[in-house]
Structures are given as C-alpha cells and as structure tokens.
N, C-alpha and C positions, 0 to 999 in steps of 0.2 A: 333619607333619601330609600326611596323605594324598591323592591328588587325589579322589577320592570324596566325602574331607570336605571341601575348601576346593568341589570343588562347591556341599554343602553348607550348608555356608556362602554361600554367596554367592546360593545360590538363599535361601536367609533372609530375605537382608540386602531379596534383591528384593522379595518378597513382602511385607517389613516394608512398603516402598515403596508399594508398591502396592495396603496395606490403608488405610497416611496416607490417599493420594491416597481413598479412598473414605470416609475418616471423613471429612476436614476440607476439602478441596478441594485445590485449591491455595499457599495459606495454609502457608509456611511453610518453604516446597517451594526451596529456592535454586536458583540455574541451574544448580550441578553436576546439583544430588541432579535433576531435571527431563529434563537429555540421560541423565543412569546410566537415570535411570526408560524411558523410547524405545530409548534403545539396548539394556537388555534382550529387548524386541520383537521381536528382530532378531539377537540372538548368545545362544542360547539356553544353561543350564551355564557363563555366565564369568562375570567382573563384572567392571562396566566406564565403572566407578570412571576409570582412569586416563585412558582411551580423555576421558569427558567433560573433567575438567582441559584434556587435550590441546585438544581441542576449543573449550576457550572461552580458553588459550592464548593461540590459531589465532584464527583473532573474536572475540575479548574482549568477544562478548553473546550471548544466548541467539539476540536476533533478527540479530544480523552470524551466527552459527552459522545460521541455519532462511532465510538469505537468499544464502549460502555457494553460489559454482559448485559446481556436488554434485562436480565433476574436484576438485576440492578442495578437499570435503572425507574425497573413498576416499585426498585420498596421506596421512591423519593414520593414523597406526600402530595398529591393528586394530580402522579403524572398515570397511570398505570397503565392495563396491556393494550389498551392501545394504540396511545403516546410510544409508549414503546417501545409494540411492534412496527408503525408508522415509525421512530427513526432508526430503529432497521434496516426497513422498508430501504429506506432513503441513498441511508448510506448501502445498499449492497447497487443499487439501482445505476450510484456514485463509482462503486466499481467496475463496474460493466461498461462505463457509457467512458472510464479513461484509458479502460482497456482499447474497446474497437474504436476507440477514435486514437489509438497506433495504429491500426494496419495498414500494410502494402505505405507507414513513410519509413523517408527512411532512416538508420540508426542517427549517425551522423546528425543530420540538422534534427534531431528530434533528441536527442540525449535526455533535457529538461526533462519534456513528457513524460518519456522512460523510469525518473526519478519520480517525476509525479503520482507516477500509476504504484509503486514497489514502495513508499512514503505512505499513498494514502490504504495500500491496500495490506497492508505487513504492519506498520505502525498500530502500538497497541496490544497486537496478538502475545493470551497466553499459554500459547507454545511455538516452536521455531516452527518453521515452514520454509522450504529452497523453493522456488519460482528458477524455470530457466527460462529467457527468452531467447525462440529462435527466426535467423531472419536467412534471407538469400544471400547468393556472388556476390551482388549489387548492395547489401548493407538492411536490407529495406523488412523491416517487420512482418516475418508471416503471423505465430499465435504467440503467448506466455499460457504455459501451464506450469501448474502447482506439481513436483513432483514427490515429494519426497513432506511429511512433516513428526514431527518429536525432535530428539535430538539430534543434532545436523551433526556428521561425523561420515570417516572417509568410511562408514560400521553400515548407516547406514542411507547412501547414497550411493547408486553403486552409478561411476564412469557408465559405464559397458549398454546399459537400460537408456544414459541422457543418448550416449550415439546412436543406439535405436531407438533412438523418439524422432532423434534432428535427420537422422537419416526416412523416417519417414514425415515428414515435411519436406524435403528434400532441399534441409538449410546447410549454407555452409560459413554459417556462425554464429554464437553462441553469444547471450553475454546471464551470466546468471547472478541471485540476491538469495538471500539468508538474512533474517533476522535478530534481533539481540534480546527476548522480552526487558530484558534488567534494562535495555536500552541503550547498555555499555557499547562505543561505535569505536572497540580498542580488542583487530584480530588475531583470534588464539591460535592457536599450535593448532589442530585442530583445523582449523577456515585453512590453513595458508597450506596444510596439505594435501588435506582435498585438495583444493584449487594447484597443485602442481599434479593432481595424479589425475586429475579432468585435465587439466591446460596436454600432459602427456598425452591420455589417451586419443585429446580430437587428434592433436598434431598427426599421430598415424594411420587417423583417419583422413586428413585433409583439409581438418574441418577449426574456423578459429576463433579463441574461447578470448573473445573481445577486453572484460570483466568482470570479478566478482563485486558486487554490492552490497556492504553491511546497511542492513535497517536496523533503528535506535529512535537513540533521540538525536534526530538527525541521518542523517549516511557516511560514510567512510565507501572511494572509491580506490578495491588495490589500483588498479590501471593509474589512477592521480596520484597517487604517494607512492608510485616508481616499483609496486612492488613482484604486478605484471611484466609490467622489464625484467629482472629477476628473475621470475622462474621460467620465461624463453630462455635465457639464457646459463639458468639449469637443465633444460631440456636440450636446447644442442649438445650440452655434454654429455648426457647421461645418450643420448643418441649416434653421437661420434662414435661412447664408448661401447656400443653395443646393449648395455643397460638395459638396467627394469629402475619401476618405482618399491 
C-alpha cells in the first residue's frame, strides 16, 4: 500500500467515525474511538489510533486524558502541541458549558447536574481548590466561584470573605466543595472544622449552608452522610450558649 492509498484509507475511517457520531451520537463509542476522532481534527490525513491507545495506556480513561497536564499529553509520541492544546481546550469548553447550564436552575431539581459539574471541573487537579455555589431564596443557582486554591483548611478559607461574596450575589444559601488530589473521599478533621466554622458564620447572617461536597475518586456529600445535621445541632447549641468557635 503506497502513501496515497494509506492516507485515503485513514480518511475513510475518520469519515465513518464522524458519520457514526452524526447518526448515533457517542452511543457505542469507546474511549479510544472518542480520542481517535478528537485527535483527527488536529492531525489531518493521518491515522490517530495508536496515539489514542497510547494516551489511554498512560492516563487510563478518557477523563484521565482530559484532566492530564498538557505537557504530559504532548510527551505522547505523535500527539504534539496542536492536539495537546485541542484536548485542553475541549475540557475547558465542557467546564464552561456545565457551569452555565446550571445558572437559574433549582438546586433541588438539579443536584446531580451540580455534582457532574463539580466532579468534571475538580477531579484530577494537582492542587486543592475550594468552590462555592451561590443560591437564591428559592434555591435557584446564581453562580459558582473558586474562592481558594492550595491547602484547604480554616486558615486558608475565610468565612467572612465567603459571606461577603454571598451578600454581593444576594445569595440566601450556599453549597461548597473542594477536591482531594489524592482521590480520598474521607473528610479530614480540618474539613469538618472548616464546615462547622462556615456553617456558624452563615447562620449568623441568615444564610443557609446546604452541603459540603468532597471530590476525589467520586464524590462525598456531608449532607447525605448526616454530617450537616450534626453540625446544625452543634451550631444551635453554640448559639444558645452564646459562645463562638
């Protein structure tokens, strides 16, 4: 097979992948096929199957590839800076899409969308980030913001600053989240102390803290696991006693 025939065969394969997506969406696409098609946009007239396989071998899954450091992606033979940029760009577009899709929706009806957004944007990060989702009095989603990066604890996340931001958004309730780069979903003592501090500060300003979500290898909800209820009881005791943190 000469070079022209090999290129025509590759082009036909890509055309079939594109047509299958047009006809069926991503249904039936493996992670390898998805990556192969994505890579084909930045690698015209060249088979991308081996690059797709190499990416999955290195980063295990499609999310793992999209979450990977761009420089690490470019080290894969045949990928290069153009495809490295394209994959990072696609991830960023998806982040914005999921974020904007939440705006003005009811948190109670869209809690799974919130989880999807948080997991997508926070999973795989090399450092911890602390995100706040601001809600109105009807629990409609107003906006989300990253308010801290680095080691997340009571010394790096300031409740007063979060309250200030909540008031600027006219928020009546909050959902907060942070990630564990290790993948662990177990709340640390610092996580619990931070949540308690923030809950008490919010309650004093008549703002509800609904949940604290940890993103790692999956997600962990303080509310679903009864921790928010424990913190609420503690907060009521502190207020009745006239004490503080």
